[in-house]
C-alpha positions in Angstrom: 0.1 0.0 0.1 1.2 3.4 -0.9 2.5 5.3 2.2 0.6 8.4 1.5 -2.7 6.4 1.2 -1.9 4.6 4.3 -1.3 7.9 6.2 -4.6 9.5 4.7 -6.6 6.4 5.6 -5.6 6.3 9.3 -5.9 10.2 9.6 -9.5 9.8 7.9 -10.3 6.9 9.9 -10.0 9.0 13.2 -11.6 11.7 11.6 -14.5 10.0 10.7 -14.9 7.8 13.7 -14.3 4.6 12.1 -17.9 4.5 10.6 -19.2 2.1 8.3 -19.5 4.7 5.7 -15.8 5.4 5.9 -14.9 1.6 5.6 -17.3 1.2 2.4 -15.4 4.2 0.7 -12.1 2.9 1.6 -13.0 -0.6 0.2 -15.0 0.4 -2.9 -13.4 -0.4 -6.4 -16.5 1.6 -7.9 -15.3 4.9 -9.3 -18.9 6.3 -10.1 -19.6 5.7 -6.2 -16.7 7.9 -5.2 -17.3 10.3 -7.9 -20.8 10.6 -6.2 -19.4 11.7 -3.1 -17.7 14.7 -4.6 -21.0 16.0 -5.9 -23.5 14.9 -3.4 -24.8 17.3 -0.7 -24.1 17.1 2.7 -21.1 14.8 2.4 -18.3 15.4 5.4 -15.1 16.7 4.3 -13.3 13.4 5.3 -15.5 11.4 2.6 -14.8 14.0 -0.1 -11.2 13.9 0.7 -10.7 10.0 0.6 -12.8 9.9 -2.7 -11.0 12.5 -4.3 -7.6 10.9 -3.2 -8.5 7.5 -4.5 -10.0 8.8 -7.6 -6.8 10.8 -8.4 -4.6 7.9 -7.6 -6.6 5.9 -10.0 -6.1 8.4 -12.8 -9.8 9.6 -12.7 -9.9 13.2 -14.0 -13.4 13.8 -12.0 -11.2 14.1 -8.7 -9.4 17.6 -10.0 -11.6 20.3 -8.7 -11.8 18.5 -5.2 -8.1 17.8 -5.2 -7.3 21.5 -6.2 -9.2 22.9 -3.4 -7.7 20.5 -1.1 -4.2 21.6 -2.2 -5.1 25.1 -1.0 -6.7 23.8 2.6 -5.4 25.4 5.7 -4.6 22.0 7.0 -1.2 20.6 5.9 -1.9 17.0 5.9 -4.7 17.6 3.7 -2.6 19.7 1.1 0.0 17.2 1.1 -2.3 14.2 0.2 -3.9 16.4 -2.4 -0.7 17.1 -4.0 0.2 13.5 -4.1 -2.8 12.3 -5.9 -2.6 15.4 -8.2 0.8 14.2 -9.0 -0.2 10.9 -10.1 -3.5 12.1 -11.7 -2.2 13.0 -14.9 -4.4 15.8 -15.6 -3.2 18.6 -17.8 -4.7 21.5 -15.7 -2.8 20.5 -12.7 0.6 22.7 -13.2 -1.6 25.5 -14.2 -3.7 25.3 -11.0 -0.7 24.6 -8.7 1.0 27.8 -10.3 -2.0 29.8 -9.8 -2.1 28.7 -6.0 1.7 29.0 -5.5 1.8 32.8 -6.9 -1.4 34.0 -5.0 0.0 36.4 -2.3 -3.3 36.1 -0.7 -3.0 32.4 0.2 1.0 32.2 0.4 0.7 30.9 4.0 -0.7 27.7 2.1 1.7 27.7 -0.9 4.2 25.3 0.5 2.7 22.0 -1.3 1.6 23.6 -4.4 5.3 24.9 -4.6 6.5 21.2 -4.1 4.0 19.7 -6.6 5.3 22.3 -9.3 8.6 20.8 -8.8 7.5 17.6 -8.9 5.3 18.2 -12.3 8.4 19.6 -14.2 5.7 21.2 -16.4 6.5 24.3 -18.5 4.5 26.5 -15.7 6.7 25.2 -13.0 10.1 27.1 -13.4 8.2 30.6 -14.0 5.8 30.2 -11.0 8.7 29.2 -8.7 10.8 32.1 -9.9 8.1 34.5 -9.1 7.2 33.0 -5.8 10.8 33.0 -4.7 11.1 36.4 -5.8 8.3 37.9 -3.4 9.6 35.7 -0.5 13.0 37.7 -0.7 11.6 40.8 0.6 12.9 41.7 3.9 11.3 40.2 6.8 9.1 37.8 4.8 7.7 35.3 7.2 7.2 32.7 4.6 10.9 30.9 4.7 9.4 27.5 4.3 7.9 28.6 1.0 11.1 30.2 -0.3 13.1 27.3 0.7 10.9 24.9 -1.3 11.1 27.1 -4.4 15.0 27.3 -4.0 15.1 23.3 -3.6 12.4 23.0 -6.6 14.5 25.1 -8.9 17.5 23.4 -8.2 15.7 20.0 -8.9 14.5 21.6 -12.2 17.9 22.6 -13.1 16.8 25.3 -15.5 19.1 28.2 -16.3 16.3 30.7 -16.0 16.6 30.4 -12.2 20.2 31.5 -12.0 19.4 35.2 -11.4 17.0 34.6 -8.4 19.0 31.7 -6.8 22.0 34.3 -6.9 19.8 36.8 -4.9 18.6 33.9 -2.6 22.3 33.4 -1.4 22.3 36.9 0.3 19.7 35.4 2.7 21.4 33.5 5.4 18.1 30.9 5.8 18.3 30.1 1.8 22.1 30.4 1.1 23.2 27.0 1.6 20.2 25.4 -0.6 20.8 28.2 -3.3 24.4 27.2 -3.7 23.3 23.7 -4.1 20.7 24.6 -6.4 22.9 26.7 -8.6 25.2 23.7 -8.8 22.5 21.2 -10.2 22.2 23.9 -13.3 24.0 22.0 -16.0 27.3 23.7 -17.1 26.3 24.4 -20.6 23.2 26.4 -19.2 25.1 28.5 -16.8 26.4 31.1 -19.5 
């Protein structure tokens, strides 16, 4: 069993109180039943999350909207689970949605998982969104260092020369300097010029 699925299952079992409805949703192989949970009125959040996660892992694009909403949730475990499922969903809208969430200054407190998802997706939107987000985090006294660090690490993993300028700027920030040096070292030599 996928580690993220195991973690989500245990968390949601506790949240649901271990009800028969939870056991049914966890065990069903019927994608239509799972998709119905996403649109039926009055469904608890744990049920919607479990249904969306399972559909996402199965590559069923009916989960997309619910997973994007969960990616931007205030609860970090929900964001992490949604990012995991979105990375496996294979929906071409995922990178655009993650970029919009990562660069939304009104929701920057919840941008960590969209930033990590962008790095994992390696989509055309990834590098520009990570650069934009990191540039904003380099302001004096910015409280979102974890988001900035995730951007630096993501840009390093992507190894794109367009990131050189902002990574050089990140080196001036003590909390980011070491990661920025490592990220710059990951940009292939022929791209450095």
